[in-house]
N, C-alpha and C positions, 0 to 999 in steps of 0.2 A: 655650538653646543648641541649634543644629541637630545632628541625629544622622545619621550615615551608616549605612544599613542594607544589609548585604551578604547577598544571597540566593544560595544555591547551588542549582543545578538539575542535572539529569542530561543536559543537552544536548537538542537537537532539540525546542525549545519547551517544556522543562520536564517532559515526560512520558516521556522516554526515546526511543530511536530505533526501538524495535520497532513502534510505531504508524505512524511515518513509512515504514518499510520495507514494512509491510503495505499501506498506502495506495498506495505506489508499485507494488507487485506487482499490486494490484487494478486500478489504472489501466492498467498494462501489458497485462493480460489483456483488459480491455474494449476498449482502443484497437486491439490486434492483431486481435481477433475482428471488430471493426467494419470494419477495413480489408480483412480477408480474406473478408468477407461470410459469416462462420460464425454464422448467426443463432441456432441452437440453443445453441451455446456462449455466445453473448452473453447470451441470456436466463438461462442457468445462472449466469453470472458475476454478473449483476445481482440475481437472486433469492437467491443464496447467497454473499454477499460474502466470508466467511472462506475458503471453498473456492476462490473466484475469486482471492483474494489469494495463496493457496498455489500455485495453478496459474500465476499471473503470475510468482512468484518462481522456480518451476521453469522457466519459459520463459527466464529470464535465463541459466540454465545449459544450455539446450538439451535439457531432459528432458521437456518437454511440447509 
């Protein structure tokens, strides 16, 4: 007899939304710095991704 297996996840591909938000923040910082030709900030964002993600999230609110 076939069984139906129901799996519950936390949304955002099963790992919670915090990782998705951090990735979006990091991409925001990298893309903005590349468009504005801020090379030192771009290197900083790529070499230190967690701080780049935080900086990108702050950019959303106009704080960075």
